[in-house]
Phi, psi and omega in degrees: 000127182279141176287132182263003179232354179083356180277209185302154180236120185276171180295327181283335178287328183279338189242339184277143173251121178245134185292151172290143176253152179295149173279140179295108190258346178212176173299137175239149170243138180203163177287330186220139170243114181269124176260117184116117180254034168277193184301316183292311181300312183290324173297317183296310180302317181298316179292327175293309174310315179295335179271007177091008177279149168273132191228141171238126178254133173235144179207156179267010175208195187284163176295126178074016189274342179281233177292330172307316183293333185237012179224187171271008182057024186056032175275049172223168178269355176279131182249148180308320186262007174069146181290329181293330175288320173300317180298321179297314182285321195234351176100166180294320180301313179291327179291320180293323180296314180304316178299313178300322179297316180294319174304310179301317183296316183292322177302318186285322182291324186280352176282093174240121183282339186225151172297150176266009183263116175297131186286351185281303181234006178081008176288155182272124186280155178237153184277131177261100182298328185292308182270348183057054178224162170265118185247136172269123181285346185278320183216013171091357180298147183226141182231147177286178187300338180262006175089010176279125181289137178231354178210120187278184027281345175298138179242017178235149172286166172294143182289157170307147184296336179273006177274000000 
């Protein structure tokens, strides 16, 4: 993955290969337009697509290339301003609400039913929002939303995410 800002380069930016996504060349119609292709934007788009919404994701850089690419995307319960500072500014109740909302967000993002690794050559599959499929950029295998292969050369389904 290429750094899109010239700033720090994380280990995954230096080692991950991400497929190029097409540039928006014409007007698109969708139920929802998500601005930002980081972890929050892509998770939002994924969850909306699972609910049957048509979704367009736009970003000025690569998928995961902004803050998501060089940080943990804040998938931790530690906040930059610390909870004691939130409590000082907003009270114990709102500080606790911030902690609970971060935990809920982490749990939501981490619920991935299938591995993103194609069983054929080990490439990382990408979500095709238009077709609602997982597509392998290396050799064209396609999997349905639940990871079941329907177009080879892969002959195995995507593994459960915890394998």
